SESE-854742 format. One record per residue (C-alpha): residue in three letters; z, y negated, x negated. Coordinates in steps of 0.25 Angstrom, whole numbers, plus 5000, padded with zeros to 4 digits. Example, Ala and Ser with C-alpha at 12.3 -4.5 7.8 and 13.67 -1.06 7.14 Angstrom:
+------+------+------+------+
| type |   c3 |   c2 |   c1 |
+------+------+------+------+
|  ALA | 5031 | 5018 | 4951 |
|  SER | 5029 | 5004 | 4945 |
+------+------+------+------+
# end
This chain:
+------+------+------+------+
| type |   c3 |   c2 |   c1 |
+------+------+------+------+
|  MET | 4958 | 4688 | 4971 |
|  ASN | 4959 | 4701 | 4979 |
|  THR | 4973 | 4707 | 4978 |
|  LEU | 4980 | 4718 | 4985 |
|  SER | 4995 | 4719 | 4986 |
|  ILE | 4999 | 4734 | 4986 |
|  ASP | 5012 | 4742 | 4987 |
|  PRO | 5024 | 4733 | 4983 |
|  ASP | 5031 | 4745 | 4978 |
|  SER | 5020 | 4747 | 4967 |
|  GLN | 5020 | 4738 | 4955 |
|  GLU | 5006 | 4734 | 4958 |
|  SER | 5008 | 4723 | 4968 |
|  VAL | 4995 | 4716 | 4968 |
|  VAL | 4981 | 4723 | 4964 |
|  ARG | 4969 | 4714 | 4964 |
|  ARG | 4956 | 4720 | 4971 |
|  HIS | 4944 | 4719 | 4961 |
|  GLN | 4933 | 4724 | 4971 |
|  PRO | 4930 | 4710 | 4977 |
|  ASP | 4929 | 4704 | 4963 |
|  LEU | 4921 | 4715 | 4955 |
|  TYR | 4913 | 4721 | 4967 |
|  HIS | 4902 | 4711 | 4971 |
|  ASP | 4897 | 4717 | 4984 |
|  LEU | 4883 | 4714 | 4986 |
|  SER | 4878 | 4726 | 4994 |
|  THR | 4889 | 4729 | 5004 |
|  PRO | 4886 | 4725 | 5018 |
|  VAL | 4895 | 4713 | 5023 |
|  GLU | 4901 | 4722 | 5034 |
|  ALA | 4906 | 4732 | 5024 |
|  GLN | 4912 | 4721 | 5016 |
|  GLU | 4919 | 4716 | 5028 |
|  ILE | 4924 | 4730 | 5030 |
|  ARG | 4929 | 4731 | 5016 |
|  ALA | 4937 | 4718 | 5018 |
|  GLN | 4943 | 4723 | 5032 |
|  ILE | 4947 | 4737 | 5026 |
|  ARG | 4952 | 4730 | 5013 |
|  GLU | 4961 | 4721 | 5022 |
|  PHE | 4966 | 4733 | 5030 |
|  ALA | 4968 | 4742 | 5018 |
|  ASP | 4976 | 4732 | 5010 |
|  GLN | 4985 | 4729 | 5022 |
|  HIS | 4987 | 4743 | 5028 |
|  ILE | 4983 | 4754 | 5018 |
|  ALA | 4988 | 4748 | 5005 |
|  PRO | 5003 | 4747 | 5009 |
|  VAL | 5003 | 4762 | 5013 |
|  ALA | 4993 | 4768 | 5003 |
|  TRP | 5003 | 4773 | 4993 |
|  GLU | 5011 | 4780 | 5003 |
|  ILE | 4998 | 4786 | 5010 |
|  GLY | 4994 | 4791 | 4996 |
|  HIS | 5007 | 4797 | 4991 |
|  ARG | 5014 | 4803 | 5003 |
|  PRO | 5014 | 4818 | 5006 |
|  GLU | 5002 | 4823 | 5014 |
|  CYS | 5006 | 4827 | 5028 |
|  ARG | 5002 | 4823 | 5042 |
|  GLU | 5013 | 4814 | 5044 |
|  ASN | 5009 | 4805 | 5032 |
|  PHE | 4995 | 4803 | 5037 |
|  PRO | 4993 | 4787 | 5038 |
|  ARG | 4992 | 4787 | 5053 |
|  GLU | 4996 | 4773 | 5055 |
|  LEU | 4986 | 4768 | 5044 |
|  PHE | 4975 | 4777 | 5051 |
|  ARG | 4978 | 4770 | 5064 |
|  MET | 4977 | 4756 | 5057 |
|  MET | 4964 | 4760 | 5051 |
|  ALA | 4959 | 4764 | 5065 |
|  LYS | 4964 | 4751 | 5072 |
|  ALA | 4957 | 4743 | 5061 |
|  GLY | 4944 | 4750 | 5064 |
|  LEU | 4942 | 4756 | 5051 |
|  PHE | 4938 | 4769 | 5057 |
|  ARG | 4927 | 4762 | 5064 |
|  ILE | 4920 | 4757 | 5052 |
|  PRO | 4910 | 4769 | 5049 |
|  PHE | 4905 | 4770 | 5064 |
|  ALA | 4895 | 4764 | 5073 |
|  LYS | 4899 | 4756 | 5085 |
|  GLY | 4893 | 4767 | 5094 |
|  VAL | 4905 | 4776 | 5090 |
|  GLY | 4916 | 4766 | 5090 |
|  GLY | 4913 | 4761 | 5075 |
|  ARG | 4912 | 4747 | 5070 |
|  GLY | 4897 | 4748 | 5070 |
|  LEU | 4895 | 4742 | 5056 |
|  ALA | 4881 | 4741 | 5050 |
|  GLN | 4885 | 4749 | 5037 |
|  PRO | 4896 | 4758 | 5041 |
|  ALA | 4896 | 4767 | 5030 |
|  THR | 4897 | 4756 | 5020 |
|  ALA | 4908 | 4750 | 5028 |
|  THR | 4915 | 4763 | 5028 |
|  ALA | 4914 | 4766 | 5013 |
|  VAL | 4920 | 4752 | 5010 |
|  MET | 4931 | 4755 | 5020 |
|  ILE | 4934 | 4768 | 5012 |
|  GLU | 4934 | 4761 | 4999 |
|  GLU | 4944 | 4750 | 5004 |
|  LEU | 4953 | 4761 | 5010 |
|  ALA | 4953 | 4770 | 4997 |
|  TYR | 4957 | 4757 | 4989 |
|  HIS | 4971 | 4759 | 4994 |
|  SER | 4971 | 4774 | 4999 |
|  ASN | 4961 | 4784 | 4997 |
|  SER | 4969 | 4793 | 5007 |
|  VAL | 4966 | 4783 | 5018 |
|  ALA | 4951 | 4781 | 5014 |
|  ALA | 4950 | 4797 | 5015 |
|  ILE | 4956 | 4797 | 5028 |
|  VAL | 4947 | 4787 | 5034 |
|  ASP | 4935 | 4793 | 5026 |
|  VAL | 4937 | 4806 | 5033 |
|  HIS | 4941 | 4800 | 5047 |
|  CYS | 4929 | 4791 | 5048 |
|  ILE | 4918 | 4795 | 5038 |
|  LEU | 4919 | 4810 | 5039 |
|  ALA | 4925 | 4813 | 5053 |
|  GLY | 4920 | 4800 | 5059 |
|  HIS | 4906 | 4800 | 5053 |
|  ALA | 4904 | 4815 | 5057 |
|  LEU | 4907 | 4812 | 5071 |
|  GLU | 4896 | 4801 | 5071 |
|  HIS | 4887 | 4814 | 5073 |
|  ALA | 4895 | 4819 | 5085 |
|  SER | 4892 | 4818 | 5100 |
|  GLU | 4897 | 4806 | 5108 |
|  ALA | 4907 | 4814 | 5114 |
|  LEU | 4913 | 4819 | 5101 |
|  GLN | 4912 | 4805 | 5095 |
|  GLU | 4920 | 4800 | 5107 |
|  ARG | 4931 | 4811 | 5106 |
|  TYR | 4932 | 4810 | 5090 |
|  LEU | 4925 | 4798 | 5084 |
|  ALA | 4930 | 4788 | 5093 |
|  PRO | 4945 | 4791 | 5091 |
|  LEU | 4942 | 4793 | 5076 |
|  LEU | 4937 | 4779 | 5075 |
|  ALA | 4949 | 4774 | 5083 |
|  GLY | 4959 | 4782 | 5074 |
|  GLU | 4964 | 4790 | 5086 |
|  LYS | 4959 | 4803 | 5080 |
|  ILE | 4958 | 4807 | 5065 |
|  GLY | 4946 | 4814 | 5060 |
|  SER | 4944 | 4824 | 5050 |
|  PHE | 4931 | 4831 | 5044 |
|  ALA | 4930 | 4845 | 5039 |
|  THR | 4920 | 4851 | 5030 |
|  THR | 4928 | 4857 | 5018 |
|  GLU | 4934 | 4871 | 5018 |
|  PRO | 4942 | 4879 | 5008 |
|  GLU | 4929 | 4885 | 5003 |
|  ALA | 4919 | 4875 | 5007 |
|  SER | 4919 | 4860 | 5003 |
|  THR | 4907 | 4856 | 4994 |
|  ASP | 4900 | 4868 | 4999 |
|  LEU | 4898 | 4865 | 5014 |
|  SER | 4889 | 4877 | 5017 |
|  VAL | 4888 | 4887 | 5028 |
|  GLN | 4891 | 4897 | 5018 |
|  ALA | 4904 | 4890 | 5012 |
|  MET | 4910 | 4885 | 5025 |
|  GLN | 4920 | 4894 | 5033 |
|  THR | 4923 | 4886 | 5045 |
|  HIS | 4914 | 4891 | 5056 |
|  ALA | 4911 | 4887 | 5070 |
|  VAL | 4905 | 4898 | 5080 |
|  ARG | 4899 | 4893 | 5093 |
|  HIS | 4903 | 4900 | 5106 |
|  GLY | 4896 | 4893 | 5117 |
|  ASP | 4901 | 4879 | 5119 |
|  LYS | 4911 | 4879 | 5107 |
|  TYR | 4913 | 4883 | 5093 |
|  VAL | 4924 | 4891 | 5087 |
|  VAL | 4928 | 4886 | 5073 |
|  ASN | 4935 | 4894 | 5062 |
|  GLY | 4938 | 4890 | 5048 |
|  ARG | 4945 | 4880 | 5039 |
|  LYS | 4943 | 4866 | 5033 |
|  ARG | 4950 | 4861 | 5021 |
|  PHE | 4954 | 4847 | 5015 |
|  ILE | 4951 | 4840 | 5028 |
|  THR | 4955 | 4826 | 5028 |
|  ASN | 4963 | 4821 | 5040 |
|  ALA | 4964 | 4835 | 5045 |
|  PRO | 4980 | 4835 | 5046 |
|  VAL | 4980 | 4823 | 5055 |
|  ALA | 4965 | 4823 | 5061 |
|  ASP | 4962 | 4825 | 5076 |
|  PHE | 4949 | 4832 | 5073 |
|  VAL | 4939 | 4837 | 5062 |
|  VAL | 4924 | 4836 | 5061 |
|  LEU | 4922 | 4850 | 5056 |
|  LEU | 4910 | 4856 | 5048 |
|  CYS | 4908 | 4871 | 5051 |
|  VAL | 4899 | 4882 | 5050 |
|  ASP | 4892 | 4885 | 5064 |
|  ASP | 4882 | 4896 | 5064 |
|  GLY | 4877 | 4895 | 5050 |
|  ARG | 4876 | 4880 | 5050 |
|  MET | 4886 | 4868 | 5049 |
|  THR | 4892 | 4861 | 5062 |
|  GLU | 4902 | 4849 | 5063 |
|  LEU | 4912 | 4851 | 5074 |
|  VAL | 4923 | 4841 | 5078 |
|  ILE | 4936 | 4849 | 5080 |
|  ASP | 4950 | 4844 | 5086 |
|  LEU | 4961 | 4848 | 5076 |
|  GLY | 4970 | 4850 | 5087 |
|  ALA | 4961 | 4861 | 5093 |
|  PRO | 4966 | 4875 | 5094 |
|  GLY | 4963 | 4883 | 5082 |
|  VAL | 4963 | 4871 | 5072 |
|  ARG | 4974 | 4870 | 5062 |
|  VAL | 4975 | 4859 | 5052 |
|  GLY | 4983 | 4862 | 5039 |
|  GLU | 4994 | 4854 | 5033 |
|  PRO | 4989 | 4842 | 5024 |
|  ASP | 4984 | 4846 | 5010 |
|  GLN | 4993 | 4841 | 4998 |
|  LYS | 4983 | 4833 | 4989 |
|  MET | 4983 | 4826 | 4976 |
|  GLY | 4978 | 4813 | 4982 |
|  ASN | 4974 | 4806 | 4995 |
|  HIS | 4988 | 4810 | 5001 |
|  GLY | 4985 | 4802 | 5014 |
|  GLN | 4972 | 4809 | 5016 |
|  LEU | 4977 | 4822 | 5023 |
|  THR | 4969 | 4835 | 5022 |
|  SER | 4971 | 4849 | 5027 |
|  ASP | 4964 | 4862 | 5031 |
|  ILE | 4959 | 4864 | 5045 |
|  TYR | 4959 | 4878 | 5051 |
|  PHE | 4950 | 4882 | 5062 |
|  GLU | 4953 | 4895 | 5070 |
|  ASN | 4944 | 4898 | 5082 |
|  VAL | 4943 | 4883 | 5085 |
|  GLU | 4935 | 4881 | 5098 |
|  VAL | 4926 | 4868 | 5097 |
|  PRO | 4917 | 4863 | 5108 |
|  VAL | 4902 | 4863 | 5104 |
|  ARG | 4902 | 4848 | 5108 |
|  ASN | 4911 | 4846 | 5096 |
|  VAL | 4899 | 4848 | 5086 |
|  VAL | 4896 | 4836 | 5078 |
|  GLY | 4881 | 4833 | 5078 |
|  GLU | 4874 | 4846 | 5080 |
|  ALA | 4878 | 4860 | 5077 |
|  GLY | 4873 | 4863 | 5063 |
|  SER | 4872 | 4849 | 5058 |
|  GLY | 4886 | 4849 | 5053 |
|  LEU | 4883 | 4849 | 5038 |
|  LYS | 4874 | 4837 | 5039 |
|  ILE | 4884 | 4829 | 5046 |
|  ALA | 4895 | 4833 | 5036 |
|  LEU | 4887 | 4830 | 5024 |
|  GLN | 4882 | 4816 | 5030 |
|  THR | 4897 | 4814 | 5033 |
|  LEU | 4902 | 4818 | 5019 |
|  THR | 4891 | 4809 | 5013 |
|  TYR | 4897 | 4797 | 5021 |
|  GLY | 4911 | 4802 | 5016 |
|  ARG | 4906 | 4802 | 5002 |
|  ILE | 4903 | 4787 | 5002 |
|  GLY | 4917 | 4785 | 5008 |
|  ILE | 4923 | 4793 | 4997 |
|  ALA | 4915 | 4785 | 4987 |
|  ALA | 4921 | 4772 | 4993 |
|  SER | 4935 | 4778 | 4992 |
|  GLY | 4933 | 4781 | 4977 |
|  VAL | 4929 | 4766 | 4975 |
|  GLY | 4941 | 4762 | 4983 |
|  MET | 4950 | 4770 | 4974 |
|  ALA | 4943 | 4766 | 4961 |
|  GLN | 4944 | 4751 | 4966 |
|  ALA | 4959 | 4753 | 4968 |
|  VAL | 4961 | 4759 | 4954 |
|  PHE | 4953 | 4748 | 4948 |
|  ASP | 4962 | 4737 | 4955 |
|  HIS | 4975 | 4743 | 4952 |
|  SER | 4971 | 4746 | 4938 |
|  VAL | 4966 | 4732 | 4935 |
|  HIS | 4980 | 4727 | 4940 |
|  ARG | 4987 | 4736 | 4932 |
|  LEU | 4979 | 4733 | 4919 |
|  ARG | 4981 | 4719 | 4921 |
|  THR | 4996 | 4719 | 4923 |
|  ARG | 5001 | 4731 | 4915 |
|  ARG | 5003 | 4727 | 4900 |
|  ALA | 5003 | 4735 | 4887 |
|  PHE | 5004 | 4731 | 4873 |
|  GLY | 5006 | 4717 | 4877 |
|  LYS | 4994 | 4715 | 4886 |
|  ALA | 4989 | 4719 | 4900 |
|  ILE | 4982 | 4733 | 4899 |
|  ALA | 4969 | 4726 | 4905 |
|  GLN | 4968 | 4719 | 4892 |
|  PHE | 4964 | 4732 | 4885 |
|  GLN | 4949 | 4734 | 4884 |
|  HIS | 4950 | 4749 | 4888 |
|  TRP | 4954 | 4745 | 4902 |
|  GLN | 4945 | 4733 | 4903 |
|  PHE | 4933 | 4742 | 4901 |
|  LYS | 4939 | 4753 | 4910 |
|  LEU | 4940 | 4744 | 4922 |
|  ALA | 4927 | 4738 | 4919 |
|  GLU | 4921 | 4752 | 4920 |
|  ARG | 4928 | 4755 | 4933 |
|  ALA | 4925 | 4742 | 4939 |
|  THR | 4910 | 4745 | 4937 |
|  GLU | 4912 | 4759 | 4942 |
|  ILE | 4919 | 4754 | 4955 |
|  GLU | 4907 | 4745 | 4957 |
|  ASN | 4897 | 4756 | 4956 |
|  ALA | 4905 | 4765 | 4965 |
|  ARG | 4906 | 4755 | 4976 |
|  ASN | 4892 | 4752 | 4975 |
|  LEU | 4888 | 4767 | 4976 |
|  TYR | 4896 | 4770 | 4989 |
|  LEU | 4892 | 4757 | 4995 |
|  LYS | 4877 | 4761 | 4992 |
|  ALA | 4879 | 4774 | 4998 |
|  ALA | 4886 | 4769 | 5011 |
|  LEU | 4875 | 4758 | 5013 |
|  ARG | 4864 | 4769 | 5012 |
|  MET | 4872 | 4777 | 5022 |
|  ASP | 4872 | 4765 | 5031 |
|  SER | 4857 | 4764 | 5029 |
|  GLY | 4855 | 4777 | 5036 |
|  ILE | 4855 | 4786 | 5025 |
|  ILE | 4864 | 4798 | 5029 |
|  PHE | 4865 | 4804 | 5015 |
|  PRO | 4865 | 4792 | 5005 |
|  GLU | 4864 | 4800 | 4992 |
|  PRO | 4865 | 4799 | 4981 |
|  GLU | 4874 | 4786 | 4983 |
|  ALA | 4884 | 4793 | 4991 |
|  ALA | 4886 | 4804 | 4981 |
|  MET | 4886 | 4794 | 4969 |
|  ALA | 4896 | 4785 | 4976 |
|  LYS | 4906 | 4797 | 4979 |
|  TRP | 4905 | 4803 | 4965 |
|  TYR | 4905 | 4790 | 4958 |
|  ALA | 4916 | 4783 | 4966 |
|  THR | 4926 | 4794 | 4967 |
|  ASN | 4924 | 4798 | 4952 |
|  LEU | 4927 | 4784 | 4949 |
|  ALA | 4940 | 4784 | 4957 |
|  GLY | 4945 | 4796 | 4950 |
|  GLU | 4942 | 4791 | 4936 |
|  PHE | 4947 | 4777 | 4939 |
|  ALA | 4960 | 4783 | 4945 |
|  ARG | 4963 | 4790 | 4932 |
|  ASP | 4961 | 4777 | 4925 |
|  GLY | 4970 | 4770 | 4935 |
|  VAL | 4981 | 4780 | 4932 |
|  GLN | 4979 | 4778 | 4917 |
|  ILE | 4980 | 4762 | 4919 |
|  PHE | 4993 | 4763 | 4926 |
|  GLY | 4998 | 4774 | 4916 |
|  GLY | 5011 | 4781 | 4920 |
|  TYR | 5012 | 4772 | 4933 |
|  GLY | 4998 | 4777 | 4937 |
|  PHE | 5003 | 4791 | 4937 |
|  MET | 5015 | 4788 | 4946 |
|  LYS | 5015 | 4791 | 4961 |
|  GLU | 5027 | 4782 | 4961 |
|  LEU | 5036 | 4777 | 4950 |
|  ALA | 5050 | 4781 | 4953 |
|  HIS | 5056 | 4768 | 4946 |
|  ASP | 5050 | 4758 | 4957 |
|  ALA | 5042 | 4766 | 4966 |
|  SER | 5029 | 4760 | 4961 |
|  HIS | 5016 | 4767 | 4962 |
|  TYR | 5001 | 4764 | 4959 |
|  ARG | 4988 | 4766 | 4966 |
|  VAL | 4981 | 4773 | 4954 |
|  GLU | 4990 | 4786 | 4955 |
|  GLU | 4985 | 4788 | 4970 |
|  ILE | 4971 | 4785 | 4967 |
|  TYR | 4971 | 4795 | 4955 |
|  ARG | 4975 | 4806 | 4965 |
|  ASP | 4966 | 4801 | 4977 |
|  ALA | 4953 | 4799 | 4969 |
|  LYS | 4951 | 4814 | 4965 |
|  ILE | 4948 | 4819 | 4979 |
|  ALA | 4937 | 4808 | 4981 |
|  GLU | 4929 | 4816 | 4970 |
|  ILE | 4931 | 4829 | 4978 |
|  TYR | 4930 | 4827 | 4993 |
|  GLU | 4918 | 4824 | 5002 |
|  GLY | 4909 | 4830 | 4991 |
|  THR | 4914 | 4832 | 4977 |
|  ASN | 4909 | 4823 | 4966 |
|  GLU | 4901 | 4835 | 4960 |
|  ILE | 4894 | 4836 | 4973 |
|  GLN | 4891 | 4821 | 4973 |
|  LYS | 4884 | 4823 | 4959 |
|  LEU | 4876 | 4834 | 4965 |
|  VAL | 4871 | 4825 | 4976 |
|  ILE | 4867 | 4815 | 4966 |
|  ALA | 4860 | 4825 | 4957 |
|  ARG | 4852 | 4830 | 4969 |
|  ALA | 4847 | 4815 | 4971 |
|  ILE | 4843 | 4816 | 4956 |
|  PHE | 4837 | 4830 | 4955 |
|  GLY | 4835 | 4835 | 4969 |
|  LYS | 4841 | 4846 | 4976 |
|  ASP | 4831 | 4856 | 4971 |
|  ILE | 4837 | 4854 | 4957 |
|  THR | 4852 | 4852 | 4960 |
|  GLY | 4853 | 4862 | 4971 |
+------+------+------+------+
# end
C-alpha cells in the first residue's frame, strides 16, 4: 500500500496514494517512470511538510520558498527538461519527464509546480533558442538555481491576443542596443526573479529579449494578492527607456511570437500535468475522508452516490493523465506543436481539477470550507486546491482558447477563424 504521512496538525494523518494501483502505466518511458519515483520521494520529504504554509501565508517577497527552491536545484530538478549540451540531464524524453515532475509537485503544492513551470518550461525553454553566450549567462545559472527566471507575454490589455496591434511593450533599435518601454502584468516569479524573457513589439514584428530585472529603468511592482497559488508570486514589470544590448535577442529578431507560442505549448502540457496532480490529490484525500467519516451509522463511502462519483473521477483522472503524456511524447518525438493533444490535455485536466475540487469541498463539508479550524488548528488540502485550481483554467491559454484550437483541428482555420 502506498501511503503518505501529512501534516500532523491536520486530522488527516495518513492518506493512501491510489495512482499506483489504479493507473496501470503501459506507455510512459521507463526513464519518466524513474523520474516520477524520484520526484515523489523528494516531494513527500521536502514539499509536503511545508506545502500548507506555502499555500496560505501572505504573498510577499519574504515568503518566497527560497530554501525549497535551493533544495530543488541541488536535487537536479531544474535540469530534467534540458539536454546535456546546456547542462541538463540529457533524457531521451525530456518533455514527458518534465510533465511527470510537474504532476508530482502539484500533488502537494500547485504553487511550487507553477514556480518550476515558469522557471524551467517557460524561461528556460525559451532560452534554448538563445545564443551560447546568453545560455552561459542566463540558462546555466537557471539550471543551477543561482538565478530565478521569469517569462513575460501578458500585458494589462494583451493576454489571449498576442498581436502587434494589442501589445504595448515596444523595443526600438538604436545601433547596437534596443530601448524598451512598456509594462507586463501577472508575471510569475517577477518579484524575486533575476531576469525576464520578454516578448515585445520590434518594428512591426515580435522579438524576444532577455532583460536583467536590476537594469536601470526596470521596476518590478509589489506582489499581487491572489485568490490562490499564494506561493507563486506575480507582479507587474515596468520598463522605462531600458537599454538592452542587441546580443540579448533570443533567436532572431522577429521570431519572438513563434518562440513564445512554442514555449507556451510546452507550458500547456505542464499545466495539464498540474491539473492531474491536483485532481489526484483531491481523489486521495476524498477517498480517505469518505472511508473514515461516518453518517447515519456507516461510512460515507457506503453511500452509492459517492461510490459512483469517485468511480467517474477515477476514470477522468486516467483519461487526463493519458492525454498529457501523449502530448508530451509527441513533443519528444520532434513535433513542436503537438495539437490537438496539448489543447485537449490542458482543457480536460484543468477543468477536471476545478470540478473535482468543488466535489472535494462538498465531501469534507464544513471542514473543507475552513482554511484552519480554530478549535485544533486542523486544515484540509481540498480547501487550498479549490482556490488554486481556478487559475489553471485561465493562464497559459484559457480553456476557451484550447477549445478553439481543438475546433480548428476538426473544421480547419478557414471555418473557425
